[in-house]
C-alpha positions as CSV (number, residue, x, y, z in Angstrom):
1,X,0.0,0.0,0.0
2,X,1.4,3.4,-1.0
3,X,2.0,5.8,1.8
4,X,0.1,8.9,0.5
5,X,0.2,10.7,3.9
6,X,3.9,9.9,4.6
7,X,4.9,11.3,1.2
8,X,2.8,14.4,1.5
9,X,5.8,16.7,1.5
10,X,6.5,15.8,-2.2
11,X,2.9,16.5,-3.2
12,X,2.7,19.7,-1.2
13,X,6.1,20.7,-2.8
14,X,4.7,20.1,-6.3
15,X,1.7,22.3,-5.5
16,X,4.0,24.9,-4.1
17,X,5.9,25.1,-7.3
18,X,2.7,25.7,-9.2
19,X,1.8,28.5,-6.8
20,X,5.3,30.1,-7.3
21,X,4.9,29.9,-11.0
22,X,1.4,31.5,-10.7
23,X,2.8,34.4,-8.6
24,X,5.7,35.0,-11.0
25,X,3.4,35.0,-14.0
26,X,1.0,37.4,-12.3
27,X,3.8,39.8,-11.4
28,X,5.5,39.5,-14.8
29,X,2.2,40.1,-16.7
30,X,1.0,42.7,-14.1
31,X,-2.1,40.7,-13.3
32,X,-4.5,38.5,-15.2
33,X,-5.7,39.1,-18.8
34,X,-9.2,40.4,-18.0
35,X,-11.6,40.2,-20.8
36,X,-14.0,42.9,-21.8
37,X,-16.8,41.5,-19.5
38,X,-14.7,42.4,-16.5
39,X,-13.0,45.6,-17.5
40,X,-15.3,47.2,-20.0
41,X,-14.6,48.2,-23.6
42,X,-15.8,47.7,-27.1
43,X,-16.9,44.5,-28.9
44,X,-16.6,44.3,-32.7
45,X,-17.9,41.3,-34.7
46,X,-16.6,40.9,-38.2
47,X,-18.3,38.6,-40.7
48,X,-15.5,36.6,-42.3
49,X,-15.2,34.7,-45.6
50,X,-12.8,32.2,-44.1
51,X,-13.2,30.7,-40.6
52,X,-9.4,30.1,-40.3
53,X,-8.2,33.3,-38.8
54,X,-4.8,34.0,-37.3
55,X,-5.9,35.3,-33.9
56,X,-2.4,36.5,-32.9
57,X,-2.2,38.5,-36.1
58,X,-5.7,39.9,-35.5
59,X,-4.8,41.0,-32.0
60,X,-1.6,42.7,-33.2
61,X,-3.5,44.5,-36.0
62,X,-6.2,45.7,-33.7
63,X,-3.8,46.9,-31.0
64,X,-1.7,48.8,-33.5
65,X,-4.7,50.4,-35.1
66,X,-6.4,51.4,-31.8
67,X,-3.4,51.8,-29.5
68,X,-5.3,49.8,-26.9
69,X,-5.2,46.2,-25.5
70,X,-7.2,43.8,-27.5
71,X,-8.3,40.1,-27.5
72,X,-9.6,38.1,-30.4
73,X,-11.5,34.9,-30.9
74,X,-13.5,33.2,-33.6
75,X,-17.1,32.3,-33.4
76,X,-20.1,31.8,-35.7
77,X,-23.8,32.4,-35.9
78,X,-26.7,31.5,-38.1
79,X,-28.4,34.0,-40.5
80,X,-32.1,34.1,-41.3
81,X,-31.7,31.2,-43.8
82,X,-29.8,29.1,-41.2
83,X,-26.6,29.5,-43.1
84,X,-23.4,29.6,-41.0
85,X,-21.8,33.0,-40.6
86,X,-18.2,32.9,-39.4
87,X,-17.2,35.7,-37.1
88,X,-14.0,37.3,-35.9
89,X,-14.8,38.8,-32.5
90,X,-12.5,41.6,-31.2
91,X,-12.7,42.7,-27.6
92,X,-10.9,46.0,-27.1
93,X,-10.3,47.2,-23.6
94,X,-11.6,50.7,-23.9
95,X,-14.4,52.7,-25.6
96,X,-13.4,53.5,-29.2
97,X,-13.8,56.9,-30.7
98,X,-15.2,57.2,-34.2
99,X,-11.7,57.7,-35.6
100,X,-10.3,54.7,-33.7
101,X,-13.2,52.6,-34.8
102,X,-12.6,53.4,-38.5
103,X,-8.9,52.7,-38.1
104,X,-9.6,49.2,-36.6
105,X,-12.2,48.3,-39.2
106,X,-9.9,49.5,-42.1
107,X,-6.9,47.5,-40.6
108,X,-8.9,44.3,-40.3
109,X,-10.4,44.6,-43.8
110,X,-6.9,45.2,-45.2
111,X,-5.3,42.1,-43.5
112,X,-8.2,39.6,-43.5
113,X,-11.0,38.4,-45.7
114,X,-14.0,40.3,-44.4
115,X,-17.3,39.7,-46.1
116,X,-17.9,42.4,-48.7
117,X,-20.6,45.0,-47.7
118,X,-20.5,44.2,-44.0
119,X,-19.3,46.3,-41.1
120,X,-19.3,45.5,-37.4
121,X,-21.6,47.4,-35.1
122,X,-19.7,48.4,-32.0
123,X,-21.1,47.2,-28.7
124,X,-20.0,49.1,-25.6
125,X,-19.5,47.4,-22.3
126,X,-19.6,49.8,-19.3
127,X,-16.6,49.3,-16.9
128,X,-19.1,49.7,-14.0
129,X,-21.0,46.7,-15.3
130,X,-17.7,44.8,-15.6
131,X,-16.8,45.5,-12.0
132,X,-20.3,44.5,-10.8
133,X,-20.0,41.2,-12.8
134,X,-16.6,40.5,-11.3
135,X,-17.9,41.1,-7.8
136,X,-20.9,38.9,-8.3
137,X,-18.7,36.2,-9.9
138,X,-16.4,36.1,-6.9
139,X,-19.3,36.1,-4.5
140,X,-20.8,33.1,-6.4
141,X,-17.6,31.2,-6.0
142,X,-17.3,32.1,-2.3
143,X,-20.9,31.1,-1.5
144,X,-20.6,27.8,-3.4
145,X,-17.4,27.0,-1.5
146,X,-18.9,28.0,1.9
147,X,-22.0,25.8,1.3
148,X,-19.8,22.9,0.4
149,X,-17.8,23.3,3.6
150,X,-21.0,23.4,5.7
151,X,-22.2,20.2,4.0
152,X,-18.9,18.4,4.7
153,X,-18.9,19.8,8.3
154,X,-22.3,18.3,9.0
155,X,-21.9,15.0,7.1
156,X,-18.5,14.1,8.5
157,X,-18.8,14.7,12.2
158,X,-17.0,11.5,12.9
159,X,-13.9,12.9,11.1
160,X,-13.9,16.1,13.2
161,X,-16.6,17.9,11.1
162,X,-15.0,21.3,10.8
163,X,-11.5,19.8,10.2
164,X,-12.9,17.8,7.3
165,X,-14.5,21.0,6.0
166,X,-11.2,22.9,6.3
167,X,-9.3,20.1,4.5
168,X,-11.8,20.2,1.6
169,X,-11.4,24.0,1.4
170,X,-7.7,23.6,1.1
171,X,-8.2,21.2,-1.8
172,X,-10.7,23.6,-3.5
173,X,-8.3,26.5,-3.1
174,X,-5.6,24.3,-4.6
175,X,-7.7,23.7,-7.7
176,X,-8.7,27.4,-8.1
177,X,-5.0,28.3,-7.8
178,X,-4.1,25.8,-10.6
179,X,-6.7,27.4,-12.9
180,X,-5.5,30.9,-12.1
181,X,-1.9,29.7,-12.8
182,X,-3.1,28.4,-16.2
183,X,-4.7,31.7,-17.1
184,X,-1.8,33.8,-15.8
185,X,0.9,31.8,-17.5
186,X,-0.7,31.4,-20.9
187,X,-2.5,34.8,-20.8
188,X,-5.9,33.3,-21.4
189,X,-8.7,35.9,-21.3
190,X,-10.6,35.9,-18.0
191,X,-14.3,36.1,-18.8
192,X,-17.6,34.4,-17.8
193,X,-16.2,31.1,-19.1
194,X,-13.5,31.3,-16.4
195,X,-16.2,31.6,-13.7
196,X,-18.2,28.8,-15.1
197,X,-15.1,26.6,-15.3
198,X,-14.1,27.3,-11.7
199,X,-17.6,26.6,-10.4
200,X,-17.7,23.3,-12.4
201,X,-14.3,22.2,-11.1
202,X,-15.1,23.2,-7.5
203,X,-18.2,21.0,-7.6
204,X,-16.4,18.1,-9.3
205,X,-13.5,18.3,-6.8
206,X,-15.6,18.4,-3.7
207,X,-17.6,15.4,-5.0
208,X,-14.4,13.4,-5.4
209,X,-13.2,14.5,-2.0
210,X,-16.5,13.4,-0.4
211,X,-16.1,9.9,-1.8
212,X,-12.8,9.4,-0.1
213,X,-13.9,11.1,3.1
214,X,-16.9,8.8,3.2
215,X,-14.5,5.8,3.1
216,X,-12.4,7.4,5.8
217,X,-15.5,7.8,7.9
218,X,-16.4,4.1,7.5
219,X,-12.8,2.9,8.2
220,X,-12.6,5.2,11.3
221,X,-15.3,3.0,12.9
222,X,-13.9,-0.3,11.5
223,X,-10.2,0.4,12.2
224,X,-10.3,2.2,15.5
225,X,-6.9,0.9,16.6
226,X,-5.1,2.0,13.5
227,X,-3.4,5.4,13.2
228,X,-5.0,8.3,11.3
229,X,-2.4,8.0,8.6
230,X,-3.1,4.3,8.1
231,X,-6.8,4.9,7.9
232,X,-6.3,7.7,5.4
233,X,-3.9,5.6,3.2
234,X,-6.3,2.6,3.2
235,X,-9.3,4.7,2.4
236,X,-7.5,6.4,-0.5
237,X,-6.2,3.1,-1.8
238,X,-9.7,1.6,-1.7
239,X,-11.2,4.5,-3.5
240,X,-8.4,5.0,-6.0
241,X,-9.7,2.9,-8.9
242,X,-13.1,4.6,-8.7
243,X,-11.5,8.1,-8.6
244,X,-9.2,7.5,-11.5
245,X,-11.8,5.8,-13.6
246,X,-14.3,8.6,-13.1
247,X,-11.6,11.2,-13.9
248,X,-10.6,9.4,-17.1
249,X,-14.1,9.0,-18.3
250,X,-14.9,12.7,-17.7
251,X,-11.6,13.8,-19.3
252,X,-12.4,11.6,-22.4
253,X,-15.7,13.4,-22.8
254,X,-14.3,16.9,-22.3
255,X,-11.3,16.1,-24.6
256,X,-13.8,15.0,-27.3
257,X,-15.5,18.4,-27.1
258,X,-12.1,20.2,-27.3
259,X,-11.1,18.2,-30.4
260,X,-14.5,19.1,-32.0
261,X,-14.0,22.8,-31.1
262,X,-10.4,22.8,-32.4
263,X,-11.5,21.1,-35.7
264,X,-14.2,23.7,-36.3
265,X,-12.1,26.5,-34.9
266,X,-14.6,27.5,-32.2
267,X,-12.5,29.6,-30.0
268,X,-15.1,30.3,-27.3
269,X,-15.6,26.5,-26.6
270,X,-11.9,25.9,-26.6
271,X,-11.4,28.6,-24.0
272,X,-14.0,27.0,-21.8
273,X,-13.0,23.4,-22.3
274,X,-9.2,23.8,-21.9
275,X,-9.5,25.1,-18.2
276,X,-12.0,22.3,-17.5
277,X,-9.4,19.7,-18.7
278,X,-6.7,21.2,-16.5
279,X,-9.2,21.6,-13.6
280,X,-10.3,18.0,-13.8
281,X,-6.7,16.8,-13.5
282,X,-6.0,19.2,-10.7
283,X,-9.3,18.1,-8.9
284,X,-8.3,14.5,-9.1
285,X,-4.8,15.3,-7.9
286,X,-6.0,17.4,-4.9
287,X,-8.6,14.8,-3.9
288,X,-5.9,12.0,-3.7
289,X,-2.8,13.9,-2.6
290,X,-4.0,17.1,-0.8
291,X,-7.4,16.8,1.0
292,X,-6.8,13.6,3.0
293,X,-3.2,14.4,4.1
294,X,-4.3,17.9,5.2
295,X,-7.1,16.3,7.2
296,X,-4.6,14.0,8.9
297,X,-2.3,16.9,9.8
298,X,-5.3,18.9,11.3
299,X,-6.5,15.9,13.3
300,X,-3.0,15.2,14.6
301,X,-2.6,18.8,15.7
302,X,-6.0,18.7,17.4
303,X,-5.0,15.5,19.2
304,X,-1.7,17.1,20.4
305,X,-3.5,20.2,21.7
306,X,-6.1,18.0,23.5
307,X,-3.3,15.9,25.1
308,X,-1.4,19.0,26.2
309,X,-4.5,20.5,27.8
310,X,-5.3,17.5,30.0
311,X,-2.5,18.0,32.5
312,X,-3.3,21.7,32.8
313,X,-6.9,20.8,33.8
314,X,-5.7,18.3,36.3
């Protein structure tokens, strides 16, 4: 039987490296790459002749023409005859003046195959709306995490209740940190897809953690004479095949969606699915290597404090 708890320093160390990489990326890039939904700006949708657009080139062209930070992605819609219309969507991090708008449109038309006779209608996103959306998004994540902790606290009283809840929170924070690192390092635009992906992974991770905690709860009654580390190791080992099989099945489904989006060049789906893939791997990792070892550490510290307080009471 593998000693998951005894080797926790290696797993914690690996997670610490990811955290350091995340901090370095955030400092180097001066924060995350907030999309227009969170910082306000102008959205331009160009109807394209060809769905295969060089997004890096589109970003450079838009930034040079406007002098402002821009993001680009491909998408599509259906016209009144249900014909596919391929789109190049530019998100520019500021309200464009009429002159700036004309420059951007002219630059895109010069460098790309824009449908003849079409021009994008600018859509303005108010910065105040972006801030409100960011606040509500963070609040949604905090509320979801808090409710999950309360659930774990109530359900796993045999394991210390609150300590089990705290251990699950550490695992959730680990998964959120990994996703932030992904966005910070690769400069992925932070938009509503990021919030949806985080909430999805938080739910998936806590579900996996509950499965192992449930086995620990059962073994705590059956193996009362065993140490906490032994109970945790046995519980993880007994749940390991189920955890890995569930993760592989889910990853296979998500990967299929990503391949589909990549084949048809649907950037919005790719930007949602990629964080999900990384989050699923991180959620499985934290469930096995983070949550239970953290619970053992908290329980051992609680036991030491209780042992130390007994002589004082006497």
